[in-house]
N, C-alpha and C positions, 0 to 999 in steps of 0.2 A: 782255238775257238771251238774247233771240231767233235773234239775230246767233251768241253765240259756241254754241249750243245746234247751229247748223249747220254753226260752225268744227270744232267736234267731230265730229260726223256726215259732215263729208264728207274729214275728215281720221284715220284711223287710230291713227296716231304722237301726235298733238295728247291721244287718249283715250290714248294708252300712257301719256304724260309725266304726266297726272292723274291715274292708276290709280295708275302708280308711287309719285306722289308721300301718296296717301292711304293706299298701303301701307304706305308707311314706317312712317308714325304711327300704323298699328293694329297693326302690328306690333312695334314698341316699346310701345305703351301695352299690350299682352297679354305681352312681357317682363317690364314693371315689376307687373302685375296677379300674374302670375305669383310673380314674387319678395317681393315685400312683403306680397301677401293672400294667396294658396293656398299663401306657402312653399315653390314649389315651384322649388329653385334651377336645376334640370337643365335643368327645360324652360325659363325663363326663357333662361338661356344659349345657347341654342338657339336661342331666338328672335331674340335680339338679335344676338348674331352674322350670322344671316340674314339679316339687315336689306340688307346689299352683294348679296343674290341678285337683291334687283329693280333694284341699277343694272347688273347684268351683263345681265339678260332686257331690259331695255330700248336697252342697246348692240344684241345681238341682232336687237329687233325691226329697229332703225334699218337696221342693215346691213341686213337684207331686203328692207328697202324699197327700197334703194337699188338691192341689187343684180337686184329685181324690175323694173326699169326706171323707176324712179320719177326723178324731179330734183329734187334737193336745194334747200328753202324754208327759210325762215325759221323755220320749224316743226323741220325738223334741225338747225340753229344751236339754238335752246332746248334741244333734247334733250341735246345736246354739254352746252352750259351749265348744267343741271340736271345732268349728269350729274357734268362737273367740283366743284361746288357741294357735290354728296353727299356726294364723298369728300371732299372737303377740310375740312367742316364736319360730316359724319356724325358724326363722336365724340365733337364736343363738344357737337352736338342731346344725342347719349345722354345724356350725363355732366349737360347742363344739367338736363333732364327728371329724372333718376334723383335728384339732388340736390330738387328739388323733393318727387320724388313720395314720398322716404324721409322727408322732414322732414314733409311732411302724414300718413302715412298707417304711418310705420314710428319714430318720436320719433327720428331722426336731425337731427342738427345743423340749423341755418339754412342755407339756400343759399350757396352763396360768391356775393359780388357781386364786380365789378371796381375797381378799387383808383379812386378820383376821381384823385387828382392825383400829383403827383413823379415820380421814377423809374419806380415800380413802374405806374404809371401809362401811362409811355410802352412803359415795355416789356410791356406789355398791347394796344397799342395797334400795335405794330410786330410781335408776333403774329399779331393780326391780318389785316393787312395778308400779312403771311406766305403765310397761310393762303388769301388772296385772289388770289396771286399763282401759289400748286399749283392752285388751282381753276380759273384763267384756263389754265395751263400745260397742264392735264388734256385741258381742254373743245377744246383747241388741238391737242394730239395724238391728240384724237380726231376732230376734221375732218379733220385730218391722213388718219385713217386710211381714214374715209368717202371721203375723195378718190381716194385710191390703190385701194380695194375698185371705186369706179363707173369708176376707170381715163377717164373722160372730165372735161378740165378744164370745158367748157361746161356741164354738167349740174350742177357744183358751184361755180359760181360765187357764189351765194348764202352759201356759209360763208366766203368768202375776200377775195372783192374789196371794195375800199374804194369808198365810205364807206359803203355800206349793210352790207357784210358781217359776219359774226358774230366774225371773229378781230379786226376794226380795234373791234367794239365793245365787245369785251372787254380792249382793250389800253387805252379811255378808260374803261372802269371801273375798272381797274387805278390807273391814273392820280388819278381822284379821288377813290378809299379815300387813296390815299396822301397827298391835299391832305388832304382832310375828316380824318386817321388821325391818323400820327405828324407829318406835317409839323406841322400844327396845333398838334397837344399840346407841341412840339418848340417850337415860338413862342411858345405861351401861356405855358408856361413859363419860356420866358427872359424874358417879356416881365412875370408875377409877379414873379422873381429880383433883377431888373433894379427894379420897384418898390419892392421889400423893404430895398433897400440904401438906396434914396433915403431911405428915409424913417429 
């Protein structure tokens, strides 16, 4: 725990990432409370729509940090990855929280659960993997932007240089997600169909 606080104290960007993540959930909770408990739909809409501003703030902080002469590090790559996944999965997270909050506090229907098997499950896995691809593409675009802003490749090697750079890491994440998601679901569905036909 002490090492974590030391890392945060030495790296303002790491603090910004933590604050953006905490801020997302605080703004989301505030928006849902305003909608379902306080009946302030306009205030709720403003709060929920403003969540992308946190991502924009993090991007600005990252650019300013590098423009000030800083050298890209693993934290900058983490910030870009956070931005990508926040943009790609943010709407899904809001919908997930909204369904559960409405069911718990406003008598809404039970939350929709992902299908467990069959073509619907496979389609679900493809959609989730597509979001992963989008998230990684956004993160790589952000890192490319940071490299362009810095203008010195040597200062941004932590972002793109294999094997430890963040771009190769995101490629690995995409491949693992594909194998554990759509491919595994497709193969397991084929195995079940084969066993059912034999029976």
